[in-house]
N, C-alpha and C positions, 0 to 999 in steps of 0.2 A: 912728205912732211918732214921738216928738220927739227931736231930737238936741240935746245940751247943748253949747254952744260952750266952748272951752277958752281959757285965756289964751294969748297968743302964745308966751311963754317955755316954757310947759308943752308945747305942740305941738311946738316945736323940739326939746326934749329927747326926746320920744317918737320923732320921726323920726330922730334921730341914734342912738338906742339900737339895738343889734343885735337882730334878730328871732330869737327862739328857734325851734327846729325844730318844736315842736308848733303854734306860732302861724303857721307858714309855710303859704300857701295850697297846695291840691293842684296848681293850675296852675304855681306857681313851683317846687314840688318836682319835678313832671314835667319841667320845662325843665332843672333842674339835673341830673337823672338822665340825660336825653338828652345833655346836654353832656358829662358824664363818660364816657358810653358812646362817643361820637364821638372823644373825646380818647384813649381806650384803643385804638381801632381805627386812628387816624391813623398812628402809626409804622409798622405793618405794611404799610399801603397805600403809604406813601411809599417804603419800602424796595423793594417789588416793582416800582413803576413807574419808579424811577430807577436800577435796577441796570444797571451797565455790562457790556458783553460781556467775557468772559474772554479776555485776549490769549494768543497762543501763547507758551509758555515753553519754552526749550530750553537744554540744556547744551552745545550745539555751539559751537565757536569761530567767529570771524568768517569765517575761510577756509572752514570746513566749511559755514557757512550759505550762502556764495556758491556753493560747488560744488554743494551740495544743491539750492538753488533753481534753479540753471541746469539741473541734471539733470531736475528736475521740469518745468520749462518746455520743455525740449527734448522730453521725453516728451509733453507736452500739444500742442505745435506739430506734432510728427510724427504723432500720432494724428489730429488735426483735419484737417491738410492731406492726409493719406493717405486719410481717409474722403471728403473733398469732392473730391479731385483724381482721381477715377476715374469711369468711365461711370455715369451716373445718381446721382453723388454729390450734385449739386444737383437735377437734374431729377426724381428719384423721391422726394425728401425734402420733404414738405410744409412743414417748418419753415424750409427755406432755398431752396426752389424760387423761381426768378426769374420773376416774371410779366412781361408786356409793359409797356413804359412807359405810364404813365397817359394820356399824350397820345394814344396809339393806341386807347384804349378806345372813343371815338365811332365808330370805323370798323367795329366788329364788327356792329352791327345792319344797316348798309348793305351790307356784304359778305355777310352771311347772306341778305339778300333777293336778292342776285345769285348765290347759290349758291357763293360763294368764301370763306367764313369759314375754310376749311382753311388758307388762306394765313397767317392770324394764328396758328393753332395750330402750324404748321410753323416759323414764325419764333420762337415762344416756346421750342420745343425747342432750336433752334439757339443761342439766347442762353445757355441752360443748359450746352450743350456747350462753348461758348467759356469759360465760367467754370470748368468742370471741367478744361479743358486748361491754363488759366493758373494754377491754384492751386498746382501743384508748384513754380512759381517763387517763391511766397511762402515755402515751407518753407526754402529756402536763405537767404533774407533774414532770417528769424527766427533761424536758427541762427548766422548771422554776427553779428547784433545781440547775441545772448546772450554771445558771446565778448568783446564790448566792454563788457558790464555791469560796473560797478565794485562793490567790496565794500560801499561806502556805499549804493549803489542797492539791493543785495540785502538788506541789513539793513532799510532803509526799507520795502521791499516786504513782507518777512516780517512786520513788526510792523503793517502797514497793513490796510485792509479786504480782504475775500476776493477782490476783483478788482483789487488793487493792481498786479499784474504786467501785467494786461491793459491797464489805464490807462497804465502805463509804455510798453507797446508802442505804443499809439495815439499818445502824444506823440512818441516817438522814431522810429517806423518808418513812419508813414503816408506821408510824402513819398517815402521810398525804395520802399515797396511800390507806391505809385501810379506812380512813374516806371518801375519794372520790369515791372509787370503790364499797363500800358496798351498797349504795343506788342504784347505777347503776345495780349491780348484782341482787338486790332484784326486781327492776323494770323489768329487762330482764327475770328473772325467771317467772314473771307473763306474760310478753309478749310472751315468747316462749312456754307458756303452761306448764312449769315445775310444777307450783303449782297445776294446774288442774290435771296434771298427778299424782302428789303426793296424791291428794285427792282421785282420782280413785284407786290408789294403796292401800290407807288406807281402802277404802270401800271393796275392793276385799280381802284384807288380814285380815279383821276383824274377819272372822270366823275361821281363822287358829290358831292353838295353838302356844303359846309362841311368839306372834308377838308384844305384847304390848310394850315390852322393845325396840324393833327395831324401832318403830314409835314414841317413846316418845319425840324425839327431835323436832318434828314439822317442819314447814317450815324453821325456823332458822337453823336447822341442815343442810339444803341444802345451805343456804347463806354462812354460816361459811366454809363449805367444799369447795365450789367453790372459795371463796375468798382466802383461804389458798393455794389451788392448783394453782390458777392463778398467785398469787404473786411469788410462788416458781418457776414457769415456766419462768416468766419474768426475775427474778434475775439470774436464771441459764443460760438463753439465753444471757443476757448481759455479764455475766462472761465469757462465751465462746468467745464472740466477742472481749472482752477486751484482753483476752489471745492471740487471733489471731493477733490483731493489734500490740501487743508487740513482737510477735515472727515471724510473716509472713510479709516480706516487701511488698508483693502484696496487703496487706490490707491497706497500707499507701497511700491513694489516692490523697493526696495533698503535695505540697512542704513543708508546715509547719509540717505536720505529719512526713515526712521523716527526717526533721531537728531535731525534738524532739526525735523520736524513732530510728533514723538511717535508712540507706537504701535510 
């Protein structure tokens, strides 16, 4: 087949002229249809992916918000500290059970060979008993802190994420909780026999190789470990209670809570 060349002006006119639908290639037509289909779908997809969470709306006054939030948090703090601050509150709950400090892990195989691995198990139970005994002290600090919460704090917490109150507690209460719970934990570690158990562990492990580093922390290692784990469990528990009160109407046990949070 031979192609006839066209004058340049004629070719330019043809290229500039609009292409009629019948003359459009099947490939171009398919591309246009696909583009139109994607454009029709795009608004729905964008709306779904960028939808913001619905904030809590309330008709309660600022004073009612403050009172209602304090009541909700007192309820959460009382429930959590009451659950953890009893026998086996830590020890029997796999979610908050306090394990031995990681530095002591290398001792287990050596003590097992010597038939004395029970020393580690005994110490672990006593660490949990110390946390259980110190937790009621935290309850009083939480309740005192709530009495000091301002109305602006309460409104900010209500309109924030579902763990806003828990984060507020962490910022404002961690120093007080640490100062109050540390001496209780130290005392309870002695009362529960954890320190005696630790000394027995040190004596038994003294002949084992590579144990000096594991036992170098001394009794303070136990206090710091129990304190960190106990505070973490308390804050986690209160965070779960806070989220439940915000989302579960059944958790709103008073008319004021229902007015503030809905339901």
